[in-house]
FIKOLZA-1660 file (N, C-alpha, C; in steps of 0.1 Angstrom, whole numbers, plus 5000, padded with zeros to 4 digits):
% residues 246
   i   px   py   pz ch aa at
   1 4820 5029 4850  A  M  N
   1 4815 5042 4846  A  M CA
   1 4820 5053 4856  A  M  C
   2 4824 5064 4851  A  A  N
   2 4829 5075 4859  A  A CA
   2 4818 5083 4865  A  A  C
   3 4820 5088 4877  A  S  N
   3 4811 5097 4884  A  S CA
   3 4817 5109 4890  A  S  C
   4 4809 5118 4895  A  T  N
   4 4815 5130 4901  A  T CA
   4 4819 5127 4915  A  T  C
   5 4831 5132 4919  A  P  N
   5 4836 5130 4933  A  P CA
   5 4826 5136 4943  A  P  C
   6 4825 5130 4955  A  T  N
   6 4817 5136 4966  A  T CA
   6 4826 5146 4973  A  T  C
   7 4820 5153 4982  A  T  N
   7 4827 5162 4991  A  T CA
   7 4838 5154 4999  A  T  C
   8 4834 5143 5004  A  D  N
   8 4844 5135 5012  A  D CA
   8 4855 5130 5003  A  D  C
   9 4852 5126 4990  A  D  N
   9 4863 5122 4981  A  D CA
   9 4873 5133 4979  A  D  C
  10 4868 5145 4977  A  L  N
  10 4877 5157 4974  A  L CA
  10 4885 5161 4986  A  L  C
  11 4879 5158 4998  A  D  N
  11 4887 5161 5010  A  D CA
  11 4899 5152 5011  A  D  C
  12 4897 5139 5008  A  I  N
  12 4908 5129 5008  A  I CA
  12 4918 5133 4998  A  I  C
  13 4914 5137 4986  A  V  N
  13 4923 5141 4975  A  V CA
  13 4931 5153 4979  A  V  C
  14 4925 5163 4985  A  S  N
  14 4932 5175 4988  A  S CA
  14 4943 5173 4998  A  S  C
  15 4943 5162 5006  A  R  N
  15 4953 5160 5016  A  R CA
  15 4965 5150 5012  A  R  C
  16 4965 5146 5000  A  I  N
  16 4976 5137 4995  A  I CA
  16 4989 5145 4994  A  I  C
  17 5000 5138 4994  A  A  N
  17 5013 5145 4994  A  A CA
  17 5015 5154 4982  A  A  C
  18 5010 5151 4971  A  V  N
  18 5011 5160 4959  A  V CA
  18 5004 5173 4961  A  V  C
  19 4993 5173 4968  A  L  N
  19 4985 5185 4968  A  L CA
  19 4984 5192 4982  A  L  C
  20 4988 5184 4993  A  G  N
  20 4986 5189 5006  A  G CA
  20 4993 5202 5009  A  G  C
  21 5005 5205 5003  A  A  N
  21 5013 5216 5006  A  A CA
  21 5010 5228 4997  A  A  C
  22 5000 5226 4988  A  L  N
  22 4997 5237 4978  A  L CA
  22 4986 5246 4983  A  L  C
  23 4986 5258 4977  A  R  N
  23 4975 5267 4981  A  R CA
  23 4962 5262 4977  A  R  C
  24 4951 5265 4985  A  P  N
  24 4938 5259 4981  A  P CA
  24 4933 5262 4967  A  P  C
  25 4936 5274 4962  A  A  N
  25 4932 5278 4949  A  A CA
  25 4938 5269 4938  A  A  C
  26 4951 5266 4940  A  I  N
  26 4958 5257 4931  A  I CA
  26 4952 5243 4931  A  I  C
  27 4949 5238 4944  A  V  N
  27 4944 5225 4945  A  V CA
  27 4930 5224 4938  A  V  C
  28 4922 5234 4940  A  Q  N
  28 4909 5234 4933  A  Q CA
  28 4910 5234 4918  A  Q  C
  29 4920 5241 4913  A  R  N
  29 4923 5241 4899  A  R CA
  29 4927 5227 4894  A  R  C
  30 4936 5221 4901  A  I  N
  30 4941 5207 4897  A  I CA
  30 4929 5197 4897  A  I  C
  31 4921 5197 4908  A  I  N
  31 4911 5187 4909  A  I CA
  31 4898 5190 4902  A  I  C
  32 4897 5201 4895  A  A  N
  32 4885 5205 4888  A  A CA
  32 4879 5194 4879  A  A  C
  33 4888 5187 4870  A  P  N
  33 4882 5177 4861  A  P CA
  33 4882 5163 4867  A  P  C
  34 4884 5162 4880  A  A  N
  34 4886 5148 4886  A  A CA
  34 4872 5141 4885  A  A  C
  35 4874 5128 4882  A  T  N
  35 4862 5119 4882  A  T CA
  35 4865 5107 4891  A  T  C
  36 4855 5099 4895  A  V  N
  36 4856 5087 4903  A  V CA
  36 4853 5075 4895  A  V  C
  37 4862 5065 4895  A  V  N
  37 4861 5053 4889  A  V CA
  37 4857 5042 4899  A  V  C
  38 4846 5035 4898  A  A  N
  38 4842 5025 4907  A  A CA
  38 4847 5011 4901  A  A  C
  39 4853 5003 4909  A  L  N
  39 4859 4991 4904  A  L CA
  39 4854 4979 4912  A  L  C
  40 4851 4968 4905  A  D  N
  40 4847 4956 4912  A  D CA
  40 4860 4948 4916  A  D  C
  41 4859 4939 4925  A  E  N
  41 4871 4931 4929  A  E CA
  41 4877 4924 4916  A  E  C
  42 4890 4925 4915  A  R  N
  42 4897 4919 4904  A  R CA
  42 4896 4927 4891  A  R  C
  43 4889 4938 4891  A  Q  N
  43 4888 4946 4879  A  Q CA
  43 4901 4955 4877  A  Q  C
  44 4906 4955 4865  A  A  N
  44 4918 4963 4862  A  A CA
  44 4915 4978 4861  A  A  C
  45 4924 4986 4866  A  L  N
  45 4923 5000 4864  A  L CA
  45 4931 5004 4852  A  L  C
  46 4943 4999 4851  A  F  N
  46 4951 5000 4839  A  F CA
  46 4961 4989 4838  A  F  C
  47 4967 4986 4826  A  R  N
  47 4975 4975 4824  A  R CA
  47 4990 4980 4821  A  R  C
  48 4999 4972 4824  A  Q  N
  48 5013 4974 4821  A  Q CA
  48 5015 4976 4806  A  Q  C
  49 5021 4987 4802  A  G  N
  49 5024 4990 4788  A  G CA
  49 5013 4999 4781  A  G  C
  50 5002 5002 4789  A  E  N
  50 4993 5011 4783  A  E CA
  50 4998 5026 4785  A  E  C
  51 4993 5035 4776  A  P  N
  51 4997 5049 4777  A  P CA
  51 4992 5055 4791  A  P  C
  52 5001 5062 4798  A  A  N
  52 4998 5068 4811  A  A CA
  52 4991 5081 4809  A  A  C
  53 4978 5081 4811  A  T  N
  53 4970 5093 4808  A  T CA
  53 4964 5100 4821  A  T  C
  54 4967 5094 4833  A  A  N
  54 4962 5100 4845  A  A CA
  54 4969 5095 4857  A  A  C
  55 4967 5102 4868  A  F  N
  55 4972 5096 4881  A  F CA
  55 4960 5094 4890  A  F  C
  56 4961 5087 4901  A  F  N
  56 4949 5082 4908  A  F CA
  56 4951 5083 4923  A  F  C
  57 4940 5085 4930  A  I  N
  57 4939 5085 4944  A  I CA
  57 4929 5076 4949  A  I  C
  58 4932 5066 4958  A  V  N
  58 4922 5057 4963  A  V CA
  58 4914 5064 4974  A  V  C
  59 4901 5063 4972  A  V  N
  59 4892 5069 4983  A  V CA
  59 4884 5058 4990  A  V  C
  60 4884 5046 4985  A  A  N
  60 4878 5034 4992  A  A CA
  60 4883 5022 4986  A  A  C
  61 4885 5011 4995  A  G  N
  61 4890 4998 4990  A  G CA
  61 4905 4997 4989  A  G  C
  62 4909 4987 4981  A  W  N
  62 4923 4984 4980  A  W CA
  62 4927 4981 4965  A  W  C
  63 4938 4987 4961  A  I  N
  63 4943 4985 4948  A  I CA
  63 4958 4980 4948  A  I  C
  64 4960 4969 4940  A  K  N
  64 4974 4964 4940  A  K CA
  64 4981 4969 4927  A  K  C
  65 4993 4972 4929  A  L  N
  65 5002 4975 4917  A  L CA
  65 5012 4964 4915  A  L  C
  66 5013 4959 4903  A  Y  N
  66 5021 4947 4901  A  Y CA
  66 5026 4947 4887  A  Y  C
  67 5037 4939 4885  A  R  N
  67 5043 4937 4872  A  R CA
  67 5042 4922 4869  A  R  C
  68 5041 4919 4856  A  V  N
  68 5041 4905 4852  A  V CA
  68 5055 4901 4848  A  V  C
  69 5061 4891 4854  A  T  N
  69 5075 4887 4851  A  T CA
  69 5076 4880 4838  A  T  C
  70 5088 4877 4833  A  L  N
  70 5090 4870 4821  A  L CA
  70 5085 4856 4822  A  L  C
  71 5084 4850 4834  A  S  N
  71 5078 4837 4836  A  S CA
  71 5063 4837 4837  A  S  C
  72 5057 4849 4836  A  G  N
  72 5043 4850 4837  A  G CA
  72 5037 4851 4851  A  G  C
  73 5046 4853 4861  A  E  N
  73 5041 4854 4874  A  E CA
  73 5039 4869 4878  A  E  C
  74 5030 4871 4888  A  E  N
  74 5028 4885 4893  A  E CA
  74 5038 4888 4903  A  E  C
  75 5045 4900 4902  A  A  N
  75 5053 4905 4912  A  A CA
  75 5047 4917 4918  A  A  C
  76 5041 4916 4930  A  V  N
  76 5034 4927 4937  A  V CA
  76 5044 4938 4941  A  V  C
  77 5041 4950 4937  A  I  N
  77 5050 4961 4940  A  I CA
  77 5045 4968 4953  A  I  C
  78 5032 4970 4953  A  R  N
  78 5026 4977 4965  A  R CA
  78 5011 4976 4965  A  R  C
  79 5005 4977 4976  A  V  N
  79 4990 4977 4977  A  V CA
  79 4986 4990 4984  A  V  C
  80 4977 4997 4977  A  F  N
  80 4973 5010 4981  A  F CA
  80 4959 5010 4987  A  F  C
  81 4956 5019 4996  A  T  N
  81 4943 5020 5002  A  T CA
  81 4939 5035 5003  A  T  C
  82 4929 5038 5010  A  R  N
  82 4923 5051 5012  A  R CA
  82 4934 5062 5015  A  R  C
  83 4934 5072 5006  A  G  N
  83 4944 5083 5009  A  G CA
  83 4957 5081 5001  A  G  C
  84 4959 5070 4995  A  D  N
  84 4972 5068 4988  A  D CA
  84 4970 5072 4973  A  D  C
  85 4980 5078 4968  A  S  N
  85 4981 5082 4954  A  S CA
  85 4991 5074 4947  A  S  C
  86 4990 5073 4934  A  F  N
  86 5000 5065 4926  A  F CA
  86 4999 5069 4911  A  F  C
  87 5010 5066 4904  A  A  N
  87 5011 5068 4890  A  A CA
  87 5013 5083 4886  A  A  C
  88 5017 5091 4896  A  E  N
  88 5019 5105 4894  A  E CA
  88 5030 5108 4884  A  E  C
  89 5042 5103 4887  A  A  N
  89 5054 5107 4879  A  A CA
  89 5053 5102 4864  A  A  C
  90 5049 5090 4862  A  V  N
  90 5048 5084 4849  A  V CA
  90 5038 5091 4840  A  V  C
  91 5027 5095 4847  A  A  N
  91 5016 5101 4839  A  A CA
  91 5020 5114 4833  A  A  C
  92 5030 5121 4839  A  F  N
  92 5033 5134 4835  A  F CA
  92 5045 5134 4825  A  F  C
  93 5049 5122 4821  A  T  N
  93 5060 5121 4812  A  T CA
  93 5056 5116 4798  A  T  C
  94 5043 5114 4797  A  S  N
  94 5037 5108 4784  A  S CA
  94 5043 5095 4781  A  S  C
  95 5046 5087 4792  A  A  N
  95 5052 5074 4791  A  A CA
  95 5041 5063 4791  A  A  C
  96 5046 5051 4793  A  L  N
  96 5036 5040 4794  A  L CA
  96 5036 5036 4809  A  L  C
  97 5025 5030 4814  A  Y  N
  97 5025 5025 4827  A  Y CA
  97 5034 5014 4828  A  Y  C
  98 5044 5014 4838  A  P  N
  98 5054 5003 4839  A  P CA
  98 5048 4991 4847  A  P  C
  99 5036 4992 4852  A  A  N
  99 5030 4982 4860  A  A CA
  99 5015 4982 4858  A  A  C
 100 5008 4972 4863  A  S  N
 100 4994 4971 4862  A  S CA
 100 4988 4974 4875  A  S  C
 101 4976 4980 4875  A  A  N
 101 4968 4983 4887  A  A CA
 101 4955 4975 4887  A  A  C
 102 4951 4969 4898  A  E  N
 102 4939 4961 4898  A  E CA
 102 4933 4962 4912  A  E  C
 103 4920 4962 4913  A  A  N
 103 4913 4962 4925  A  A CA
 103 4913 4948 4932  A  A  C
 104 4917 4948 4945  A  V  N
 104 4916 4936 4952  A  V CA
 104 4904 4935 4961  A  V  C
 105 4896 4945 4961  A  S  N
 105 4883 4945 4967  A  S CA
 105 4874 4955 4959  A  S  C
 106 4862 4957 4962  A  E  N
 106 4854 4968 4956  A  E CA
 106 4862 4980 4960  A  E  C
 107 4863 4989 4950  A  A  N
 107 4871 5001 4953  A  A CA
 107 4866 5013 4945  A  A  C
 108 4869 5025 4950  A  R  N
 108 4866 5037 4943  A  R CA
 108 4879 5045 4942  A  R  C
 109 4882 5050 4930  A  V  N
 109 4895 5057 4928  A  V CA
 109 4892 5070 4920  A  V  C
 110 4898 5081 4925  A  V  N
 110 4897 5094 4918  A  V CA
 110 4907 5094 4907  A  V  C
 111 4903 5098 4896  A  R  N
 111 4912 5099 4884  A  R CA
 111 4914 5114 4880  A  R  C
 112 4926 5118 4879  A  I  N
 112 4929 5132 4875  A  I CA
 112 4938 5131 4862  A  I  C
 113 4933 5137 4851  A  P  N
 113 4940 5135 4838  A  P CA
 113 4953 5142 4838  A  P  C
 114 4963 5135 4833  A  S  N
 114 4977 5141 4833  A  S CA
 114 4979 5153 4825  A  S  C
 115 4972 5154 4813  A  D  N
 115 4974 5165 4804  A  D CA
 115 4969 5178 4811  A  D  C
 116 4958 5177 4819  A  H  N
 116 4953 5188 4827  A  H CA
 116 4963 5193 4837  A  H  C
 117 4969 5183 4844  A  V  N
 117 4979 5187 4855  A  V CA
 117 4992 5193 4848  A  V  C
 118 4996 5188 4837  A  V  N
 118 5007 5194 4830  A  V CA
 118 5004 5209 4827  A  V  C
 119 4992 5212 4822  A  R  N
 119 4989 5226 4820  A  R CA
 119 4989 5234 4833  A  R  C
 120 4985 5228 4844  A  C  N
 120 4985 5235 4857  A  C CA
 120 4999 5237 4861  A  C  C
 121 5008 5228 4859  A  I  N
 121 5022 5230 4862  A  I CA
 121 5028 5241 4854  A  I  C
 122 5025 5242 4842  A  Q  N
 122 5030 5253 4833  A  Q CA
 122 5025 5267 4839  A  Q  C
 123 5013 5267 4845  A  E  N
 123 5008 5280 4850  A  E CA
 123 5014 5282 4864  A  E  C
 124 5016 5271 4872  A  S  N
 124 5020 5273 4886  A  S CA
 124 5032 5263 4888  A  S  C
 125 5044 5267 4886  A  P  N
 125 5056 5258 4887  A  P CA
 125 5057 5251 4901  A  P  C
 126 5051 5257 4911  A  E  N
 126 5053 5252 4925  A  E CA
 126 5047 5238 4925  A  E  C
 127 5038 5235 4916  A  I  N
 127 5032 5221 4916  A  I CA
 127 5043 5211 4913  A  I  C
 128 5052 5215 4905  A  A  N
 128 5063 5205 4901  A  A CA
 128 5071 5201 4914  A  A  C
 129 5073 5211 4923  A  L  N
 129 5080 5208 4935  A  L CA
 129 5072 5198 4944  A  L  C
 130 5059 5199 4944  A  A  N
 130 5051 5190 4951  A  A CA
 130 5051 5176 4944  A  A  C
 131 5052 5176 4931  A  M  N
 131 5054 5163 4924  A  M CA
 131 5067 5156 4928  A  M  C
 132 5078 5164 4929  A  I  N
 132 5091 5158 4933  A  I CA
 132 5090 5152 4947  A  I  C
 133 5083 5159 4956  A  A  N
 133 5082 5155 4969  A  A CA
 133 5074 5141 4970  A  A  C
 134 5063 5140 4962  A  S  N
 134 5055 5128 4962  A  S CA
 134 5064 5117 4956  A  S  C
 135 5071 5119 4945  A  T  N
 135 5079 5109 4939  A  T CA
 135 5090 5104 4949  A  T  C
 136 5095 5114 4957  A  S  N
 136 5105 5110 4967  A  S CA
 136 5099 5101 4977  A  S  C
 137 5087 5103 4981  A  Q  N
 137 5080 5095 4991  A  Q CA
 137 5079 5081 4986  A  Q  C
 138 5075 5079 4973  A  H  N
 138 5073 5066 4967  A  H CA
 138 5087 5059 4967  A  H  C
 139 5097 5066 4963  A  L  N
 139 5111 5060 4962  A  L CA
 139 5115 5056 4976  A  L  C
 140 5112 5064 4987  A  H  N
 140 5116 5061 5000  A  H CA
 140 5109 5048 5004  A  H  C
 141 5096 5046 5001  A  F  N
 141 5089 5034 5004  A  F CA
 141 5095 5022 4997  A  F  C
 142 5099 5023 4985  A  L  N
 142 5105 5012 4977  A  L CA
 142 5118 5008 4984  A  L  C
 143 5126 5018 4988  A  I  N
 143 5139 5015 4995  A  I CA
 143 5136 5008 5008  A  I  C
 144 5126 5012 5015  A  Q  N
 144 5123 5005 5027  A  Q CA
 144 5119 4990 5024  A  Q  C
 145 5111 4989 5013  A  Q  N
 145 5107 4975 5009  A  Q CA
 145 5118 4966 5006  A  Q  C
 146 5128 4972 4998  A  V  N
 146 5140 4964 4995  A  V CA
 146 5148 4960 5008  A  V  C
 147 5149 4970 5017  A  E  N
 147 5156 4967 5029  A  E CA
 147 5149 4956 5037  A  E  C
 148 5136 4957 5037  A  Q  N
 148 5128 4947 5045  A  Q CA
 148 5130 4933 5039  A  Q  C
 149 5130 4932 5026  A  L  N
 149 5132 4919 5019  A  L CA
 149 5146 4914 5022  A  L  C
 150 5156 4923 5022  A  K  N
 150 5170 4919 5024  A  K CA
 150 5173 4915 5038  A  K  C
 151 5168 4923 5047  A  A  N
 151 5173 4923 5061  A  A CA
 151 5164 4916 5071  A  A  C
 152 5151 4915 5068  A  Q  N
 152 5141 4909 5077  A  Q CA
 152 5137 4895 5074  A  Q  C
 153 5135 4887 5084  A  S  N
 153 5130 4873 5082  A  S CA
 153 5116 4874 5079  A  S  C
 154 5110 4863 5074  A  G  N
 154 5096 4862 5071  A  G CA
 154 5087 4865 5084  A  G  C
 155 5091 4860 5095  A  V  N
 155 5084 4863 5108  A  V CA
 155 5084 4878 5110  A  V  C
 156 5095 4885 5109  A  Q  N
 156 5096 4899 5111  A  Q CA
 156 5087 4907 5101  A  Q  C
 157 5087 4903 5088  A  R  N
 157 5079 4910 5079  A  R CA
 157 5064 4908 5082  A  R  C
 158 5060 4896 5086  A  V  N
 158 5046 4894 5089  A  V CA
 158 5042 4902 5102  A  V  C
 159 5051 4902 5112  A  A  N
 159 5049 4909 5124  A  A CA
 159 5047 4924 5122  A  A  C
 160 5055 4929 5113  A  E  N
 160 5055 4944 5110  A  E CA
 160 5042 4947 5102  A  E  C
 161 5038 4938 5093  A  F  N
 161 5026 4940 5085  A  F CA
 161 5013 4940 5095  A  F  C
 162 5013 4930 5104  A  L  N
 162 5001 4930 5113  A  L CA
 162 5001 4942 5123  A  L  C
 163 5013 4946 5128  A  A  N
 163 5014 4957 5137  A  A CA
 163 5009 4970 5130  A  A  C
 164 5012 4971 5117  A  A  N
 164 5008 4983 5110  A  A CA
 164 4993 4984 5108  A  A  C
 165 4986 4973 5109  A  L  N
 165 4971 4973 5108  A  L CA
 165 4964 4976 5121  A  L  C
 166 4972 4975 5132  A  C  N
 166 4965 4977 5145  A  C CA
 166 4962 4991 5148  A  C  C
 167 4951 4994 5155  A  P  N
 167 4948 5008 5158  A  P CA
 167 4955 5013 5171  A  P  C
 168 4962 5004 5178  A  V  N
 168 4970 5008 5190  A  V CA
 168 4984 5003 5189  A  V  C
 169 4993 5008 5197  A  D  N
 169 5007 5004 5197  A  D CA
 169 5010 4994 5208  A  D  C
 170 5001 4994 5218  A  H  N
 170 5003 4985 5230  A  H CA
 170 4990 4978 5233  A  H  C
 171 4991 4967 5240  A  G  N
 171 4979 4960 5245  A  G CA
 171 4972 4951 5234  A  G  C
 172 4961 4946 5237  A  P  N
 172 4954 4937 5228  A  P CA
 172 4948 4944 5216  A  P  C
 173 4946 4936 5205  A  A  N
 173 4939 4942 5194  A  A CA
 173 4933 4930 5186  A  A  C
 174 4922 4933 5179  A  M  N
 174 4915 4924 5170  A  M CA
 174 4915 4931 5156  A  M  C
 175 4920 4925 5146  A  I  N
 175 4920 4931 5133  A  I CA
 175 4915 4921 5122  A  I  C
 176 4911 4927 5111  A  A  N
 176 4907 4919 5100  A  A CA
 176 4918 4920 5089  A  A  C
 177 4922 4909 5083  A  L  N
 177 4932 4910 5072  A  L CA
 177 4925 4917 5060  A  L  C
 178 4932 4927 5054  A  P  N
 178 4925 4936 5044  A  P CA
 178 4923 4929 5031  A  P  C
 179 4931 4919 5028  A  Y  N
 179 4929 4911 5016  A  Y CA
 179 4934 4897 5018  A  Y  C
 180 4933 4889 5007  A  D  N
 180 4935 4874 5009  A  D CA
 180 4950 4871 5012  A  D  C
 181 4952 4860 5018  A  K  N
 181 4965 4856 5023  A  K CA
 181 4975 4854 5011  A  K  C
 182 4970 4850 5000  A  V  N
 182 4979 4849 4988  A  V CA
 182 4985 4862 4984  A  V  C
 183 4977 4873 4984  A  L  N
 183 4982 4886 4981  A  L CA
 183 4991 4891 4993  A  L  C
 184 4988 4888 5005  A  I  N
 184 4996 4893 5016  A  I CA
 184 5010 4886 5015  A  I  C
 185 5010 4874 5012  A  A  N
 185 5023 4867 5010  A  A CA
 185 5031 4874 4999  A  A  C
 186 5025 4876 4987  A  A  N
 186 5032 4883 4976  A  A CA
 186 5036 4897 4980  A  A  C
 187 5028 4904 4987  A  R  N
 187 5032 4917 4992  A  R CA
 187 5044 4917 5001  A  R  C
 188 5046 4906 5008  A  L  N
 188 5057 4905 5018  A  L CA
 188 5069 4897 5012  A  L  C
 189 5068 4894 5000  A  G  N
 189 5079 4886 4993  A  G CA
 189 5080 4872 4999  A  G  C
 190 5069 4866 5002  A  L  N
 190 5068 4852 5007  A  L CA
 190 5060 4843 4999  A  L  C
 191 5063 4830 4999  A  K  N
 191 5054 4820 4994  A  K CA
 191 5042 4818 5004  A  K  C
 192 5030 4814 4999  A  P  N
 192 5019 4812 5008  A  P CA
 192 5022 4803 5019  A  P  C
 193 5030 4792 5016  A  E  N
 193 5033 4783 5027  A  E CA
 193 5043 4789 5037  A  E  C
 194 5051 4798 5033  A  S  N
 194 5060 4805 5042  A  S CA
 194 5052 4815 5051  A  S  C
 195 5041 4821 5045  A  L  N
 195 5033 4829 5053  A  L CA
 195 5026 4821 5064  A  L  C
 196 5021 4809 5060  A  S  N
 196 5014 4800 5070  A  S CA
 196 5024 4797 5081  A  S  C
 197 5036 4794 5078  A  R  N
 197 5046 4790 5088  A  R CA
 197 5049 4802 5097  A  R  C
 198 5049 4814 5092  A  A  N
 198 5052 4826 5100  A  A CA
 198 5040 4828 5110  A  A  C
 199 5028 4827 5105  A  F  N
 199 5016 4828 5114  A  F CA
 199 5017 4817 5125  A  F  C
 200 5021 4805 5122  A  A  N
 200 5022 4795 5132  A  A CA
 200 5033 4798 5142  A  A  C
 201 5044 4804 5138  A  K  N
 201 5054 4808 5147  A  K CA
 201 5050 4820 5156  A  K  C
 202 5041 4828 5151  A  L  N
 202 5037 4840 5158  A  L CA
 202 5026 4836 5169  A  L  C
 203 5021 4824 5168  A  R  N
 203 5012 4820 5179  A  R CA
 203 5019 4820 5192  A  R  C
 204 5032 4818 5192  A  A  N
 204 5040 4818 5205  A  A CA
 204 5041 4832 5210  A  A  C
 205 5039 4842 5202  A  A  N
 205 5039 4856 5207  A  A CA
 205 5025 4862 5209  A  A  C
 206 5015 4853 5210  A  G  N
 206 5002 4857 5213  A  G CA
 206 4994 4862 5201  A  G  C
 207 4997 4856 5189  A  V  N
 207 4989 4860 5177  A  V CA
 207 4981 4848 5172  A  V  C
 208 4968 4849 5171  A  E  N
 208 4959 4839 5167  A  E CA
 208 4952 4843 5154  A  E  C
 209 4954 4835 5144  A  V  N
 209 4948 4838 5131  A  V CA
 209 4936 4828 5128  A  V  C
 210 4925 4833 5126  A  S  N
 210 4913 4825 5123  A  S CA
 210 4906 4831 5110  A  S  C
 211 4908 4824 5099  A  A  N
 211 4903 4828 5086  A  A CA
 211 4909 4842 5084  A  A  C
 212 4901 4853 5083  A  S  N
 212 4906 4866 5079  A  S CA
 212 4907 4875 5092  A  S  C
 213 4905 4869 5104  A  H  N
 213 4906 4877 5116  A  H CA
 213 4918 4873 5124  A  H  C
 214 4924 4883 5130  A  V  N
 214 4936 4881 5138  A  V CA
 214 4934 4887 5152  A  V  C
 215 4936 4879 5162  A  A  N
 215 4936 4883 5176  A  A CA
 215 4950 4884 5181  A  A  C
 216 4954 4896 5186  A  I  N
 216 4968 4899 5191  A  I CA
 216 4967 4902 5206  A  I  C
 217 4975 4894 5213  A  R  N
 217 4975 4896 5228  A  R CA
 217 4981 4909 5232  A  R  C
 218 4992 4913 5225  A  D  N
 218 4999 4926 5229  A  D CA
 218 5007 4931 5216  A  D  C
 219 5002 4942 5211  A  V  N
 219 5008 4947 5198  A  V CA
 219 5022 4951 5200  A  V  C
 220 5026 4955 5212  A  S  N
 220 5040 4959 5214  A  S CA
 220 5050 4947 5211  A  S  C
 221 5045 4935 5214  A  R  N
 221 5053 4923 5211  A  R CA
 221 5056 4922 5196  A  R  C
 222 5046 4926 5187  A  L  N
 222 5048 4925 5173  A  L CA
 222 5059 4936 5169  A  L  C
 223 5058 4948 5175  A  H  N
 223 5068 4958 5172  A  H CA
 223 5082 4953 5176  A  H  C
 224 5083 4946 5187  A  H  N
 224 5095 4941 5192  A  H CA
 224 5101 4931 5182  A  H  C
 225 5092 4922 5178  A  L  N
 225 5097 4912 5168  A  L CA
 225 5101 4918 5155  A  L  C
 226 5094 4928 5150  A  A  N
 226 5097 4934 5137  A  A CA
 226 5110 4941 5137  A  A  C
 227 5114 4946 5148  A  C  N
 227 5126 4955 5149  A  C CA
 227 5138 4947 5154  A  C  C
 228 5136 4935 5160  A  G  N
 228 5147 4927 5166  A  G CA
 228 5156 4920 5157  A  G  C
 229 5168 4917 5162  A  E  N
 229 5177 4908 5154  A  E CA
 229 5172 4894 5154  A  E  C
 230 5177 4885 5146  A  R  N
 230 5172 4872 5145  A  R CA
 230 5173 4864 5158  A  R  C
 231 5184 4866 5165  A  G  N
 231 5186 4859 5178  A  G CA
 231 5176 4864 5188  A  G  C
 232 5173 4877 5188  A  A  N
 232 5163 4883 5197  A  A CA
 232 5149 4878 5194  A  A  C
 233 5146 4876 5181  A  I  N
 233 5133 4871 5177  A  I CA
 233 5131 4857 5183  A  I  C
 234 5141 4848 5182  A  H  N
 234 5139 4835 5188  A  H CA
 234 5138 4836 5203  A  H  C
 235 5145 4845 5209  A  E  N
 235 5144 4846 5224  A  E CA
 235 5130 4852 5227  A  E  C
 236 5125 4861 5219  A  T  N
 236 5112 4866 5222  A  T CA
 236 5101 4856 5221  A  T  C
 237 5102 4847 5211  A  L  N
 237 5092 4837 5209  A  L CA
 237 5093 4827 5221  A  L  C
 238 5105 4824 5225  A  R  N
 238 5106 4815 5237  A  R CA
 238 5101 4821 5249  A  R  C
 239 5102 4834 5251  A  T  N
 239 5098 4841 5263  A  T CA
 239 5083 4842 5263  A  T  C
 240 5077 4845 5252  A  F  N
 240 5063 4848 5251  A  F CA
 240 5054 4835 5250  A  F  C
 241 5060 4824 5247  A  G  N
 241 5052 4812 5245  A  G CA
 241 5060 4800 5244  A  G  C
 242 5055 4788 5241  A  P  N
 242 5062 4776 5240  A  P CA
 242 5072 4777 5229  A  P  C
 243 5083 4769 5230  A  A  N
 243 5094 4769 5220  A  A CA
 243 5089 4765 5206  A  A  C
 244 5094 4771 5196  A  V  N
 244 5091 4767 5182  A  V CA
 244 5104 4765 5175  A  V  C
 245 5103 4758 5164  A  A  N
 245 5115 4755 5156  A  A CA
 245 5119 4768 5149  A  A  C
 246 5132 4770 5148  A  P  N
 246 5137 4782 5141  A  P CA
 246 5134 4781 5126  A  P  C
% end
């Protein structure tokens, strides 16, 4: 059931890439009909092939965007959290959603109808420029993701993922995995068993995984691993702990 956004919800919405550079009056006009959709874990927000009638901003929880392959498997495109927006471009072309969106935890998502935003664009063309900027950001992320899958090893991808969750860049940190390991593996382009092997290798760099909690001895080591060449990674693991198999 939809509800009215809170003041905090609207504050998050007003700072997303699409709206952040616009004049306050225009932002208020765009978000006027916004509603909040509350989702339970594993509840669908929209399905691949449905008419695109709105775009969304996550204000709480996690949402995964995925496609179903011809073999019936899920291919995770991205996982969104608080402050992330998605489905902007497709919603304004009267097209169909090219992927599905589903909550991976309890979540709250602000929904802004696309037909309303189209009317706003007709009145204030500067909104279109903001839309282009937002679409460019999403494209940049996808390019980075392809580069990561092509150029980084599994250990590098996991190290970068964990480092991004840390509140500090150096020194020790304790973090909680934001969602289950099966989804983490899919998000990083790994099989679950490959993720487990990567976690095992990272123990040599001071990373201890216990259920959904991760203790990191020094976050800077993860950054070093994520950015290093393959030879440098093996050298780092040997330096920081006992030898592991490549």
